[in-house]
PDB file of N, H, CA, C and O in Angstrom:
ATOM      1  N   VAL A   1      52.291 178.569 206.105  1.00  0.00           N
ATOM      2  CA  VAL A   1      52.851 177.540 206.969  1.00  0.00           C
ATOM      3  C   VAL A   1      51.784 177.143 207.974  1.00  0.00           C
ATOM      4  O   VAL A   1      51.189 177.990 208.641  1.00  0.00           O
ATOM      5  N   LEU A   2      51.557 175.861 208.068  1.00  0.00           N
ATOM      6  H   LEU A   2      52.041 175.173 207.526  1.00  0.00           H
ATOM      7  CA  LEU A   2      50.554 175.314 208.969  1.00  0.00           C
ATOM      8  C   LEU A   2      51.251 174.834 210.234  1.00  0.00           C
ATOM      9  O   LEU A   2      52.263 174.135 210.168  1.00  0.00           O
ATOM     10  N   ARG A   3      50.709 175.210 211.380  1.00  0.00           N
ATOM     11  H   ARG A   3      49.887 175.777 211.434  1.00  0.00           H
ATOM     12  CA  ARG A   3      51.286 174.794 212.665  1.00  0.00           C
ATOM     13  C   ARG A   3      50.439 173.666 213.226  1.00  0.00           C
ATOM     14  O   ARG A   3      49.212 173.759 213.251  1.00  0.00           O
ATOM     15  N   LEU A   4      51.087 172.602 213.676  1.00  0.00           N
ATOM     16  H   LEU A   4      52.084 172.527 213.656  1.00  0.00           H
ATOM     17  CA  LEU A   4      50.392 171.430 214.198  1.00  0.00           C
ATOM     18  C   LEU A   4      50.595 171.319 215.701  1.00  0.00           C
ATOM     19  O   LEU A   4      51.653 171.672 216.222  1.00  0.00           O
ATOM     20  N   ASP A   5      49.566 170.821 216.398  1.00  0.00           N
ATOM     21  H   ASP A   5      48.706 170.533 215.974  1.00  0.00           H
ATOM     22  CA  ASP A   5      49.704 170.599 217.836  1.00  0.00           C
ATOM     23  C   ASP A   5      50.393 169.255 218.078  1.00  0.00           C
ATOM     24  O   ASP A   5      50.865 168.624 217.132  1.00  0.00           O
ATOM     25  N   GLN A   6      50.454 168.821 219.312  1.00  0.00           N
ATOM     26  H   GLN A   6      50.070 169.334 220.081  1.00  0.00           H
ATOM     27  CA  GLN A   6      51.167 167.586 219.656  1.00  0.00           C
ATOM     28  C   GLN A   6      50.526 166.345 219.050  1.00  0.00           C
ATOM     29  O   GLN A   6      51.202 165.337 218.847  1.00  0.00           O
ATOM     30  N   GLU A   7      49.226 166.407 218.759  1.00  0.00           N
ATOM     31  H   GLU A   7      48.676 167.226 218.925  1.00  0.00           H
ATOM     32  CA  GLU A   7      48.528 165.278 218.147  1.00  0.00           C
ATOM     33  C   GLU A   7      48.511 165.366 216.626  1.00  0.00           C
ATOM     34  O   GLU A   7      47.938 164.503 215.962  1.00  0.00           O
ATOM     35  N   GLY A   8      49.139 166.407 216.067  1.00  0.00           N
ATOM     36  H   GLY A   8      49.605 167.108 216.606  1.00  0.00           H
ATOM     37  CA  GLY A   8      49.190 166.562 214.616  1.00  0.00           C
ATOM     38  C   GLY A   8      48.007 167.295 214.020  1.00  0.00           C
ATOM     39  O   GLY A   8      47.832 167.300 212.802  1.00  0.00           O
ATOM     40  N   ARG A   9      47.189 167.918 214.862  1.00  0.00           N
ATOM     41  H   ARG A   9      47.332 167.914 215.852  1.00  0.00           H
ATOM     42  CA  ARG A   9      46.040 168.688 214.379  1.00  0.00           C
ATOM     43  C   ARG A   9      46.458 170.131 214.145  1.00  0.00           C
ATOM     44  O   ARG A   9      47.192 170.701 214.952  1.00  0.00           O
ATOM     45  N   PRO A  10      45.997 170.731 213.047  1.00  0.00           N
ATOM     46  CA  PRO A  10      46.347 172.128 212.775  1.00  0.00           C
ATOM     47  C   PRO A  10      45.639 173.085 213.725  1.00  0.00           C
ATOM     48  O   PRO A  10      44.503 172.848 214.136  1.00  0.00           O
ATOM     49  N   TYR A  11      46.325 174.165 214.064  1.00  0.00           N
ATOM     50  H   TYR A  11      47.248 174.358 213.729  1.00  0.00           H
ATOM     51  CA  TYR A  11      45.698 175.206 214.868  1.00  0.00           C
ATOM     52  C   TYR A  11      46.332 176.545 214.551  1.00  0.00           C
ATOM     53  O   TYR A  11      47.448 176.612 214.035  1.00  0.00           O
ATOM     54  N   ASN A  12      45.612 177.609 214.865  1.00  0.00           N
ATOM     55  H   ASN A  12      44.705 177.555 215.284  1.00  0.00           H
ATOM     56  CA  ASN A  12      46.094 178.957 214.548  1.00  0.00           C
ATOM     57  C   ASN A  12      45.884 179.919 215.706  1.00  0.00           C
ATOM     58  O   ASN A  12      45.770 181.126 215.493  1.00  0.00           O
ATOM     59  N   GLU A  13      45.830 179.403 216.925  1.00  0.00           N
ATOM     60  H   GLU A  13      45.922 178.422 217.098  1.00  0.00           H
ATOM     61  CA  GLU A  13      45.671 180.240 218.107  1.00  0.00           C
ATOM     62  C   GLU A  13      46.912 180.129 218.981  1.00  0.00           C
ATOM     63  O   GLU A  13      47.711 179.207 218.817  1.00  0.00           O
ATOM     64  N   GLY A  14      47.071 181.053 219.895  1.00  0.00           N
ATOM     65  H   GLY A  14      46.422 181.802 220.028  1.00  0.00           H
ATOM     66  CA  GLY A  14      48.202 181.009 220.814  1.00  0.00           C
ATOM     67  C   GLY A  14      49.397 181.774 220.288  1.00  0.00           C
ATOM     68  O   GLY A  14      49.259 182.676 219.461  1.00  0.00           O
ATOM     69  N   GLU A  15      50.572 181.405 220.775  1.00  0.00           N
ATOM     70  H   GLU A  15      50.683 180.673 221.447  1.00  0.00           H
ATOM     71  CA  GLU A  15      51.807 182.080 220.383  1.00  0.00           C
ATOM     72  C   GLU A  15      52.022 181.947 218.881  1.00  0.00           C
ATOM     73  O   GLU A  15      51.742 180.900 218.299  1.00  0.00           O
ATOM     74  N   GLN A  16      52.520 183.009 218.257  1.00  0.00           N
ATOM     75  H   GLN A  16      52.748 183.860 218.730  1.00  0.00           H
ATOM     76  CA  GLN A  16      52.750 182.971 216.818  1.00  0.00           C
ATOM     77  C   GLN A  16      53.924 182.094 216.441  1.00  0.00           C
ATOM     78  O   GLN A  16      53.894 181.427 215.407  1.00  0.00           O
ATOM     79  N   VAL A  17      54.948 182.087 217.259  1.00  0.00           N
ATOM     80  H   VAL A  17      54.972 182.629 218.099  1.00  0.00           H
ATOM     81  CA  VAL A  17      56.155 181.325 216.948  1.00  0.00           C
ATOM     82  C   VAL A  17      56.542 180.489 218.155  1.00  0.00           C
ATOM     83  O   VAL A  17      56.559 180.983 219.282  1.00  0.00           O
ATOM     84  N   VAL A  18      56.852 179.227 217.918  1.00  0.00           N
ATOM     85  H   VAL A  18      56.839 178.826 217.002  1.00  0.00           H
ATOM     86  CA  VAL A  18      57.339 178.344 218.972  1.00  0.00           C
ATOM     87  C   VAL A  18      58.815 178.095 218.692  1.00  0.00           C
ATOM     88  O   VAL A  18      59.161 177.464 217.693  1.00  0.00           O
ATOM     89  N   ILE A  19      59.674 178.581 219.557  1.00  0.00           N
ATOM     90  H   ILE A  19      59.393 179.094 220.368  1.00  0.00           H
ATOM     91  CA  ILE A  19      61.115 178.430 219.375  1.00  0.00           C
ATOM     92  C   ILE A  19      61.500 176.961 219.549  1.00  0.00           C
ATOM     93  O   ILE A  19      61.107 176.316 220.521  1.00  0.00           O
ATOM     94  N   GLY A  20      62.268 176.447 218.601  1.00  0.00           N
ATOM     95  H   GLY A  20      62.587 176.972 217.811  1.00  0.00           H
ATOM     96  CA  GLY A  20      62.730 175.067 218.678  1.00  0.00           C
ATOM     97  C   GLY A  20      61.671 174.046 218.320  1.00  0.00           C
ATOM     98  O   GLY A  20      61.861 172.856 218.574  1.00  0.00           O
ATOM     99  N   GLY A  21      60.576 174.466 217.746  1.00  0.00           N
ATOM    100  H   GLY A  21      60.422 175.432 217.540  1.00  0.00           H
ATOM    101  CA  GLY A  21      59.499 173.544 217.401  1.00  0.00           C
ATOM    102  C   GLY A  21      59.335 173.354 215.910  1.00  0.00           C
ATOM    103  O   GLY A  21      58.207 173.318 215.417  1.00  0.00           O
ATOM    104  N   ASN A  22      60.431 173.232 215.179  1.00  0.00           N
ATOM    105  H   ASN A  22      61.347 173.262 215.580  1.00  0.00           H
ATOM    106  CA  ASN A  22      60.375 173.139 213.722  1.00  0.00           C
ATOM    107  C   ASN A  22      59.547 171.964 213.222  1.00  0.00           C
ATOM    108  O   ASN A  22      58.959 172.048 212.144  1.00  0.00           O
ATOM    109  N   GLU A  23      59.485 170.871 213.976  1.00  0.00           N
ATOM    110  H   GLU A  23      59.963 170.802 214.852  1.00  0.00           H
ATOM    111  CA  GLU A  23      58.710 169.708 213.545  1.00  0.00           C
ATOM    112  C   GLU A  23      57.209 169.976 213.584  1.00  0.00           C
ATOM    113  O   GLU A  23      56.426 169.168 213.086  1.00  0.00           O
ATOM    114  N   ARG A  24      56.804 171.091 214.166  1.00  0.00           N
ATOM    115  H   ARG A  24      57.441 171.747 214.571  1.00  0.00           H
ATOM    116  CA  ARG A  24      55.383 171.431 214.253  1.00  0.00           C
ATOM    117  C   ARG A  24      54.891 172.261 213.079  1.00  0.00           C
ATOM    118  O   ARG A  24      53.698 172.553 212.993  1.00  0.00           O
ATOM    119  N   TYR A  25      55.769 172.643 212.188  1.00  0.00           N
ATOM    120  H   TYR A  25      56.738 172.406 212.258  1.00  0.00           H
ATOM    121  CA  TYR A  25      55.408 173.509 211.067  1.00  0.00           C
ATOM    122  C   TYR A  25      55.487 172.745 209.754  1.00  0.00           C
ATOM    123  O   TYR A  25      56.455 172.026 209.506  1.00  0.00           O
ATOM    124  N   VAL A  26      54.456 172.904 208.902  1.00  0.00           N
ATOM    125  H   VAL A  26      53.670 173.488 209.104  1.00  0.00           H
ATOM    126  CA  VAL A  26      54.411 172.247 207.601  1.00  0.00           C
ATOM    127  C   VAL A  26      54.047 173.295 206.560  1.00  0.00           C
ATOM    128  O   VAL A  26      53.074 174.031 206.729  1.00  0.00           O
ATOM    129  N   SER A  27      54.823 173.366 205.490  1.00  0.00           N
ATOM    130  H   SER A  27      55.614 172.769 205.353  1.00  0.00           H
ATOM    131  CA  SER A  27      54.534 174.317 204.416  1.00  0.00           C
ATOM    132  C   SER A  27      53.413 173.777 203.539  1.00  0.00           C
ATOM    133  O   SER A  27      53.502 172.666 203.017  1.00  0.00           O
ATOM    134  N   VAL A  28      52.372 174.559 203.385  1.00  0.00           N
ATOM    135  H   VAL A  28      52.300 175.462 203.810  1.00  0.00           H
ATOM    136  CA  VAL A  28      51.247 174.206 202.514  1.00  0.00           C
ATOM    137  C   VAL A  28      50.789 175.467 201.790  1.00  0.00           C
ATOM    138  O   VAL A  28      51.096 176.580 202.216  1.00  0.00           O
ATOM    139  N   CYS A  29      50.055 175.291 200.696  1.00  0.00           N
ATOM    140  H   CYS A  29      49.805 174.386 200.350  1.00  0.00           H
ATOM    141  CA  CYS A  29      49.508 176.444 199.985  1.00  0.00           C
ATOM    142  C   CYS A  29      48.317 176.995 200.775  1.00  0.00           C
ATOM    143  O   CYS A  29      47.834 176.361 201.713  1.00  0.00           O
ATOM    144  N   ARG A  30      47.864 178.156 200.390  1.00  0.00           N
ATOM    145  H   ARG A  30      48.256 178.671 199.627  1.00  0.00           H
ATOM    146  CA  ARG A  30      46.760 178.824 201.088  1.00  0.00           C
ATOM    147  C   ARG A  30      45.488 177.973 201.081  1.00  0.00           C
ATOM    148  O   ARG A  30      44.787 177.888 202.090  1.00  0.00           O
ATOM    149  N   LYS A  31      45.194 177.347 199.941  1.00  0.00           N
ATOM    150  H   LYS A  31      45.763 177.416 199.121  1.00  0.00           H
ATOM    151  CA  LYS A  31      43.998 176.506 199.811  1.00  0.00           C
ATOM    152  C   LYS A  31      44.030 175.364 200.829  1.00  0.00           C
ATOM    153  O   LYS A  31      43.056 175.138 201.547  1.00  0.00           O
ATOM    154  N   HIS A  32      45.153 174.650 200.886  1.00  0.00           N
ATOM    155  H   HIS A  32      45.944 174.834 200.303  1.00  0.00           H
ATOM    156  CA  HIS A  32      45.247 173.514 201.795  1.00  0.00           C
ATOM    157  C   HIS A  32      45.353 173.953 203.255  1.00  0.00           C
ATOM    158  O   HIS A  32      44.934 173.219 204.150  1.00  0.00           O
ATOM    159  N   TYR A  33      45.905 175.134 203.505  1.00  0.00           N
ATOM    160  H   TYR A  33      46.245 175.731 202.778  1.00  0.00           H
ATOM    161  CA  TYR A  33      45.933 175.682 204.862  1.00  0.00           C
ATOM    162  C   TYR A  33      44.503 175.873 205.369  1.00  0.00           C
ATOM    163  O   TYR A  33      44.151 175.416 206.456  1.00  0.00           O
ATOM    164  N   LYS A  34      43.689 176.554 204.564  1.00  0.00           N
ATOM    165  H   LYS A  34      43.976 176.925 203.680  1.00  0.00           H
ATOM    166  CA  LYS A  34      42.304 176.826 204.971  1.00  0.00           C
ATOM    167  C   LYS A  34      41.510 175.534 205.139  1.00  0.00           C
ATOM    168  O   LYS A  34      40.732 175.401 206.084  1.00  0.00           O
ATOM    169  N   GLU A  35      41.703 174.581 204.225  1.00  0.00           N
ATOM    170  H   GLU A  35      42.334 174.689 203.457  1.00  0.00           H
ATOM    171  CA  GLU A  35      40.991 173.303 204.329  1.00  0.00           C
ATOM    172  C   GLU A  35      41.411 172.542 205.584  1.00  0.00           C
ATOM    173  O   GLU A  35      40.559 172.006 206.293  1.00  0.00           O
ATOM    174  N   ALA A  36      42.701 172.489 205.864  1.00  0.00           N
ATOM    175  H   ALA A  36      43.393 172.925 205.289  1.00  0.00           H
ATOM    176  CA  ALA A  36      43.197 171.748 207.028  1.00  0.00           C
ATOM    177  C   ALA A  36      42.687 172.348 208.327  1.00  0.00           C
ATOM    178  O   ALA A  36      42.318 171.614 209.244  1.00  0.00           O
ATOM    179  N   VAL A  37      42.661 173.674 208.420  1.00  0.00           N
ATOM    180  H   VAL A  37      42.960 174.271 207.675  1.00  0.00           H
ATOM    181  CA  VAL A  37      42.168 174.331 209.632  1.00  0.00           C
ATOM    182  C   VAL A  37      40.667 174.087 209.790  1.00  0.00           C
ATOM    183  O   VAL A  37      40.201 173.839 210.902  1.00  0.00           O
ATOM    184  N   SER A  38      39.904 174.154 208.697  1.00  0.00           N
ATOM    185  H   SER A  38      40.283 174.355 207.794  1.00  0.00           H
ATOM    186  CA  SER A  38      38.453 173.960 208.803  1.00  0.00           C
ATOM    187  C   SER A  38      38.093 172.505 209.094  1.00  0.00           C
ATOM    188  O   SER A  38      37.157 172.243 209.848  1.00  0.00           O
ATOM    189  N   VAL A  39      38.824 171.556 208.505  1.00  0.00           N
ATOM    190  H   VAL A  39      39.585 171.770 207.893  1.00  0.00           H
ATOM    191  CA  VAL A  39      38.566 170.133 208.724  1.00  0.00           C
ATOM    192  C   VAL A  39      39.157 169.670 210.053  1.00  0.00           C
ATOM    193  O   VAL A  39      38.623 168.771 210.702  1.00  0.00           O
ATOM    194  N   GLY A  40      40.262 170.291 210.446  1.00  0.00           N
ATOM    195  H   GLY A  40      40.696 171.021 209.919  1.00  0.00           H
ATOM    196  CA  GLY A  40      40.920 169.918 211.694  1.00  0.00           C
ATOM    197  C   GLY A  40      41.940 168.813 211.530  1.00  0.00           C
ATOM    198  O   GLY A  40      42.364 168.196 212.507  1.00  0.00           O
ATOM    199  N   SER A  41      42.341 168.559 210.269  1.00  0.00           N
ATOM    200  H   SER A  41      41.996 169.061 209.475  1.00  0.00           H
ATOM    201  CA  SER A  41      43.315 167.498 210.031  1.00  0.00           C
ATOM    202  C   SER A  41      44.043 167.721 208.719  1.00  0.00           C
ATOM    203  O   SER A  41      43.412 167.782 207.664  1.00  0.00           O
ATOM    204  N   LEU A  42      45.337 167.841 208.768  1.00  0.00           N
ATOM    205  H   LEU A  42      45.850 167.791 209.626  1.00  0.00           H
ATOM    206  CA  LEU A  42      46.138 167.955 207.553  1.00  0.00           C
ATOM    207  C   LEU A  42      46.147 166.628 206.809  1.00  0.00           C
ATOM    208  O   LEU A  42      46.145 166.615 205.578  1.00  0.00           O
ATOM    209  N   THR A  43      46.158 165.522 207.526  1.00  0.00           N
ATOM    210  H   THR A  43      46.160 165.532 208.525  1.00  0.00           H
ATOM    211  CA  THR A  43      46.189 164.198 206.906  1.00  0.00           C
ATOM    212  C   THR A  43      44.966 163.966 206.032  1.00  0.00           C
ATOM    213  O   THR A  43      45.096 163.432 204.930  1.00  0.00           O
ATOM    214  N   LYS A  44      43.788 164.352 206.492  1.00  0.00           N
ATOM    215  H   LYS A  44      43.682 164.786 207.387  1.00  0.00           H
ATOM    216  CA  LYS A  44      42.569 164.180 205.696  1.00  0.00           C
ATOM    217  C   LYS A  44      42.643 164.987 204.413  1.00  0.00           C
ATOM    218  O   LYS A  44      42.223 164.510 203.358  1.00  0.00           O
ATOM    219  N   VAL A  45      43.164 166.192 204.484  1.00  0.00           N
ATOM    220  H   VAL A  45      43.505 166.580 205.341  1.00  0.00           H
ATOM    221  CA  VAL A  45      43.293 167.044 203.305  1.00  0.00           C
ATOM    222  C   VAL A  45      44.294 166.432 202.334  1.00  0.00           C
ATOM    223  O   VAL A  45      44.042 166.399 201.129  1.00  0.00           O
ATOM    224  N   GLN A  46      45.414 165.953 202.833  1.00  0.00           N
ATOM    225  H   GLN A  46      45.619 165.979 203.812  1.00  0.00           H
ATOM    226  CA  GLN A  46      46.440 165.357 201.978  1.00  0.00           C
ATOM    227  C   GLN A  46      45.944 164.072 201.324  1.00  0.00           C
ATOM    228  O   GLN A  46      46.327 163.778 200.192  1.00  0.00           O
ATOM    229  N   ASN A  47      45.112 163.311 202.000  1.00  0.00           N
ATOM    230  H   ASN A  47      44.801 163.550 202.920  1.00  0.00           H
ATOM    231  CA  ASN A  47      44.611 162.046 201.457  1.00  0.00           C
ATOM    232  C   ASN A  47      43.592 162.237 200.347  1.00  0.00           C
ATOM    233  O   ASN A  47      43.288 161.288 199.623  1.00  0.00           O
ATOM    234  N   GLN A  48      43.057 163.443 200.197  1.00  0.00           N
ATOM    235  H   GLN A  48      43.303 164.214 200.785  1.00  0.00           H
ATOM    236  CA  GLN A  48      42.069 163.702 199.152  1.00  0.00           C
ATOM    237  C   GLN A  48      42.729 163.917 197.795  1.00  0.00           C
ATOM    238  O   GLN A  48      42.041 163.857 196.776  1.00  0.00           O
ATOM    239  N   HIS A  49      44.024 164.162 197.744  1.00  0.00           N
ATOM    240  H   HIS A  49      44.582 164.210 198.572  1.00  0.00           H
ATOM    241  CA  HIS A  49      44.812 164.305 196.513  1.00  0.00           C
ATOM    242  C   HIS A  49      44.215 165.296 195.529  1.00  0.00           C
ATOM    243  O   HIS A  49      44.159 165.021 194.330  1.00  0.00           O
ATOM    244  N   ARG A  50      43.775 166.428 196.013  1.00  0.00           N
ATOM    245  H   ARG A  50      43.820 166.652 196.986  1.00  0.00           H
ATOM    246  CA  ARG A  50      43.262 167.466 195.114  1.00  0.00           C
ATOM    247  C   ARG A  50      44.370 168.458 194.820  1.00  0.00           C
ATOM    248  O   ARG A  50      45.015 168.955 195.743  1.00  0.00           O
ATOM    249  N   PRO A  51      44.603 168.756 193.540  1.00  0.00           N
ATOM    250  CA  PRO A  51      45.660 169.721 193.202  1.00  0.00           C
ATOM    251  C   PRO A  51      45.302 171.131 193.649  1.00  0.00           C
ATOM    252  O   PRO A  51      44.138 171.441 193.902  1.00  0.00           O
ATOM    253  N   CYS A  52      46.299 171.958 193.739  1.00  0.00           N
ATOM    254  H   CYS A  52      47.244 171.706 193.534  1.00  0.00           H
ATOM    255  CA  CYS A  52      46.112 173.355 194.154  1.00  0.00           C
ATOM    256  C   CYS A  52      45.413 174.160 193.091  1.00  0.00           C
ATOM    257  O   CYS A  52      45.177 175.354 193.276  1.00  0.00           O
TER     258      CYS A  52
END
């Protein structure tokens, strides 16, 4: 599960769980999780249309 900040950028620091923040979580596979965190954008990863 990828957690997004207020601007929609993925991040993995801070509190592990945000209560009531379901819109900030997106289910992705491990490959796309790592790519999104390294690139800094889930949208860029999704636009590349590469299969898992």
